[in-house]
C-alpha positions in Angstrom: 7.4 -3.4 -17.7 5.2 -0.8 -15.9 2.7 -2.1 -13.4 -1.0 -1.8 -14.2 -2.1 -1.0 -10.6 -0.3 0.9 -7.9 -1.4 0.1 -4.4 -0.7 2.9 -1.9 -0.2 1.7 1.7 0.4 4.3 4.4 2.1 2.7 7.4 2.5 4.0 10.9 3.2 1.6 13.8 1.2 -1.3 12.4 3.6 -4.2 13.0 0.8 -6.3 14.6 -1.3 -6.4 11.4 1.2 -5.4 8.6 2.3 -8.9 7.5 -1.3 -10.0 6.8 -1.9 -6.8 4.8 1.3 -7.3 2.7 0.6 -11.0 2.3 -2.8 -10.3 0.9 -1.2 -8.1 -1.8 1.5 -10.7 -2.5 -1.2 -13.4 -2.9 -3.2 -11.5 -5.6 -4.2 -13.6 -8.7 -3.4 -10.4 -10.7 0.4 -10.0 -10.7 1.0 -6.7 -12.6 1.1 -4.4 -9.5 3.4 -2.3 -7.4 2.8 -1.7 -3.7 4.1 1.7 -2.6 4.6 1.3 1.2 5.0 4.7 2.8 6.5 4.3 6.3 5.3 7.4 8.0 7.9 7.7 10.7 7.0 4.4 12.5 8.7 3.8 15.8 8.0 0.1 15.9 9.2 -2.7 13.5 6.9 -1.7 10.6 9.8 -0.2 8.7 11.9 -3.3 9.0 9.0 -5.5 7.9 8.3 -3.7 4.7 12.0 -3.6 3.9 12.0 -7.4 4.3 9.2 -7.8 1.8 10.8 -5.4 -0.7 14.1 -7.3 -0.5 12.3 -10.5 -1.6 9.8 -9.0 -4.1 10.8 -5.9 -6.1 7.1 -5.0 -6.7 7.1 -3.6 -3.1 8.5 -0.1 -3.1 9.4 1.3 0.3 9.5 5.0 1.2 10.6 6.2 4.7 9.5 9.7 5.7 9.1 11.8 8.8 5.7 11.4 10.4 3.1 13.6 8.7 -0.1 11.7 9.0 -2.1 9.4 6.8 -3.1 12.1 4.3 0.5 13.1 3.8 1.7 9.5 3.4 -1.0 8.8 0.8 -0.1 12.0 -1.1 3.6 11.0 -1.1 2.7 7.5 -2.3 0.4 8.5 -5.1 3.0 10.8 -6.6 5.2 7.8 -7.1 2.5 5.7 -8.7 3.4 4.2 -12.1 0.3 2.1 -12.7 -2.7 3.1 -14.8 -4.8 2.8 -11.7 -4.4 3.5 -8.0 -5.8 1.5 -5.1 -5.5 2.7 -1.5 -5.1 0.1 1.2 -4.7 0.7 4.9 -1.9 -1.2 6.6 -4.1 -2.8 9.2 -6.6 -4.1 6.7 -6.3 -6.7 3.9 -7.9 -7.6 0.6 -9.3 -10.7 -1.1 -6.9 -12.5 -3.5 -9.0 -11.7 -6.6 -9.4 -8.0 -5.8 -7.0 -6.6 -8.4 -8.1 -9.1 -11.0 -11.7 -8.2 -10.7 -11.2 -4.4 -10.4 -8.9 -4.3 -13.4 -11.2 -6.4 -15.6 -14.3 -4.3 -14.8 -12.3 -1.1 -15.3 -11.0 -2.1 -18.7 -14.2 -3.8 -20.0 -16.2 -0.7 -19.2 -13.6 2.0 -20.0 -14.0 3.2 -16.4 -12.0 5.8 -14.5 -13.0 4.3 -11.1 -14.3 1.0 -9.7 -16.1 1.0 -6.4 -16.6 -2.1 -4.2 -17.6 -3.2 -0.7 -16.0 -4.4 2.5 -17.0 -7.6 4.2 -19.3 -6.5 7.0 -19.8 -10.1 8.4 -16.0 -10.5 8.7 -15.7 -7.1 10.5 -18.5 -8.1 13.0 -16.7 -11.4 13.6 -13.4 -9.6 14.3 -15.2 -7.2 16.7 -16.6 -10.2 18.6 -13.2 -11.8 18.8 -11.5 -8.7 20.0 -14.2 -8.3 22.7 -13.4 -11.8 23.9 -9.7 -10.9 24.1 -8.6 -13.0 21.1 -5.7 -12.2 18.8 -7.0 -11.4 15.3 -3.7 -10.4 13.7 -3.4 -13.6 11.6 -7.1 -14.5 11.4 -8.7 -14.9 7.9 -12.4 -15.3 7.3 -13.8 -18.1 5.2 -14.8 -15.5 2.6 -11.2 -14.8 2.0 -10.9 -18.1 0.2 -14.1 -17.7 -1.9 -13.6 -18.0 -5.6 -15.6 -15.4 -7.5 -17.1 -16.1 -10.9 -16.8 -12.8 -12.8 -19.8 -13.6 -14.9 -22.0 -13.7 -11.8 -20.9 -10.4 -10.2 -23.6 -7.8 -10.4 -22.6 -4.3 -11.3 -23.7 -0.9 -12.4 -22.0 1.7 -14.6 -22.5 5.5 -14.2 -21.1 8.8 -15.3 -22.3 10.4 -12.1 -21.4 8.4 -9.1 -22.8 11.1 -6.8 -26.3 10.0 -7.6 -25.4 6.6 -6.0 -23.5 7.9 -3.0 -24.4 8.7 0.6 -22.8 9.3 3.9 -26.0 8.4 5.7 -26.6 4.9 7.1 -29.6 4.2 4.9 -29.5 2.4 1.6 -31.3 3.2 -1.7 -30.4 0.1 -3.6 -27.9 -2.7 -4.2 -25.5 -0.3 -5.8 -25.6 2.4 -3.1 -22.0 3.7 -2.5 -21.9 4.2 1.3 -19.5 6.4 3.1 -16.4 8.3 1.8 -13.8 5.5 2.3 -10.9 5.9 -0.2 -9.9 2.3 0.3 -13.0 1.0 -1.4 -12.3 2.8 -4.7 -9.7 2.0 -7.5 -9.1 5.2 -9.5 -7.4 6.1 -12.7 -4.0 7.4 -11.6 -4.4 10.8 -13.3 -7.5 11.4 -11.1 -5.8 10.1 -7.9 -2.8 12.4 -8.5 -5.1 15.4 -9.2 -7.2 15.1 -6.1 -4.9 14.9 -3.1 -5.9 14.5 0.6 -5.9 17.6 2.8 -3.1 17.2 5.3 -3.2 18.0 9.0 -6.7 16.8 9.6 -8.6 13.6 10.3 -11.8 12.5 8.4 -9.8 13.6 5.3 -11.8 11.2 3.2 -14.9 13.5 3.1 -13.3 16.5 1.2 -11.3 14.1 -1.0 -14.4 12.1 -1.9 -16.3 15.3 -2.6 -13.6 16.3 -5.1 -13.7 12.9 -6.8 -17.5 12.8 -7.1 -17.9 16.2 -8.6 -15.3 15.4 -11.3 -17.8 12.9 -12.6 -15.5 9.9 -13.3 -17.0 7.0 -15.3 -17.6 4.5 -12.5 -18.3 0.8 -12.2 -20.1 -0.1 -8.9 -19.5 -3.7 -7.9 -21.9 -5.6 -5.7 -19.0 -7.7 -4.2 -17.1 -7.6 -0.9 -13.4 -7.7 -1.4 -12.0 -5.6 1.4 -11.5 -6.7 5.0 -11.7 -3.7 7.4 -10.1 -4.5 10.7 -11.4 -2.9 13.9 -8.5 -0.9 15.4 -9.0 1.0 18.6 -5.5 2.4 18.3 -6.2 4.0 15.0 -5.7 7.8 14.6 -9.4 8.6 14.7 -9.8 6.8 18.0 -6.8 8.5 19.7 -7.1 12.2 18.7 -9.1 14.7 20.8 -12.7 15.8 20.1 -11.7 19.3 19.2 -9.3 18.1 16.6 -12.1 16.0 15.0 -14.5 19.0 15.2 -12.0 21.3 13.5 -11.2 18.7 10.9 -14.9 18.3 10.0 -15.2 22.0 9.7 -12.3 22.1 7.2 -14.0 19.4 5.2 -17.4 21.1 5.2 -16.0 24.4 4.1 -14.0 22.7 1.3 -16.9 20.6 0.0 -19.5 23.4 0.3 -17.4 25.9 -1.7 -16.8 23.2 -4.3 -20.4 22.1 -4.8 -21.9 25.6 -4.6 -19.6 26.7 -7.4 -19.4 23.6 -9.7 -22.3 21.2 -9.1 -25.5 21.3 -11.0 -28.7 22.1 -9.1 -29.7 18.5 -8.9 -26.2 17.4 -7.8 -26.1 20.1 -5.1 -29.5 18.9 -3.8 -28.3 15.4 -3.5 -25.0 16.4 -1.9 -26.8 18.7 0.5 -29.1 15.9 1.7 -26.7 12.9 1.6 -23.4 14.4 2.7 -23.5 18.1 3.8 -26.2 17.9 6.5 -25.1 14.5 7.9 -21.7 16.0 8.6 -23.3 19.3 10.0 -25.4 17.2 12.3 -22.4 15.2 13.5 -20.5 18.4 14.1 -23.4 19.8 16.2 -23.7 16.6 18.2 -19.9 16.5 19.0 -20.0 20.2 20.0 -22.6 19.4 22.6 -20.0 17.5 24.6 -17.4 20.2 24.7 -17.2 22.0 28.1 -14.0 24.2 27.9 -15.1 27.8 27.4 -12.3 28.6 24.9 -13.2 25.6 22.8 -16.9 26.5 22.9 -16.0 30.0 21.7 -13.9 28.5 18.9 -16.7 26.2 17.8 -19.1 29.2 17.7 -16.7 31.0 15.5 -16.5 28.1 13.1 -20.3 27.8 13.0 -20.5 31.6 12.2 -18.0 31.2 9.4 -20.1 28.4 7.9 -23.3 30.4 8.3 -21.8 33.4 6.6 -20.7 31.1 3.7 -24.4 30.3 3.3 -24.0 26.6 4.3 -27.1 26.5 6.4 -29.5 28.1 3.9 -31.2 25.0 2.6 -31.9 22.4 5.2 -33.5 19.6 3.2 -35.8 18.0 5.9 -37.7 18.9 9.0 -35.0 17.3 11.1 -32.3 19.4 9.5 -34.3 22.6 10.0 -34.4 21.7 13.7 -30.6 21.4 13.7 -30.3 24.7 11.9 -32.3 26.3 14.7 -30.2 24.7 17.4 -27.0 25.9 15.7 -28.4 29.5 15.4 -29.4 29.4 19.1 -25.9 28.1 20.0 -24.3 30.9 18.1 -26.4 33.6 19.7 -25.8 32.4 23.3 
């Protein structure tokens, strides 16, 4: 019998947190799943740990590959997905036992292509505090992990244009605001997940990926429930790569997203995307560039800004603040 949900877990040197992650999958109240564990060239015991789980539970599928980064690992995993839906899960994080049960029910009941949910912000703050005090959080579980959700009491919204509910900014415009681009907080129909792959060789790969998904207008259920436990990890890829690599990655994402939305999106969709996603990333890019001191790197950043300007990316700043940033970018380019 084929699984109904395929969980894609990219793994690279996560032996400290991996067992909790895999246990949270094994403890799901919904049992018709497969977990595709992609060992992305780990040099610690991560590969041995996933093989141990797979030996005891055939629903765990293990793939060992040469290190290629998180995007590549996710792409490899999703190509092997046999379920109707795909859920991404990072190997240092974990999920509530009812996650698959609730996501699948809302997807089927609403004929949805995607179900979006939230992470437990209180649990993350608690873990940050514990880490600051030098405590080991590798086996810690919050009280909310044991909460029993009544499906009839979960608030939700259904939309055929999730972009209207989405933002990269820190503000909120309602209970069903979909914040940030995190792929781990979305369960997608497998045909969509396999169509929209992650750009390899960059970080912050979630921005161009989420841009692709949103503009495809999947029928979406937005749940007002926190089912994901996001673990602070100072050793994650984003915290260890250099600033220039992050800057170059953001540029790749901006070019990809801008080209897509300028060609496909309706006028109202582009206006929303411009305000809620494009300019927040442009501002982040400019702020990061201010800290770069190497002359060759500065010249490279100027070239990237000129390429984006020539694409027309800076033509429509939506606010006074973004107009100011446009002026700063133009001044930076001309120096």
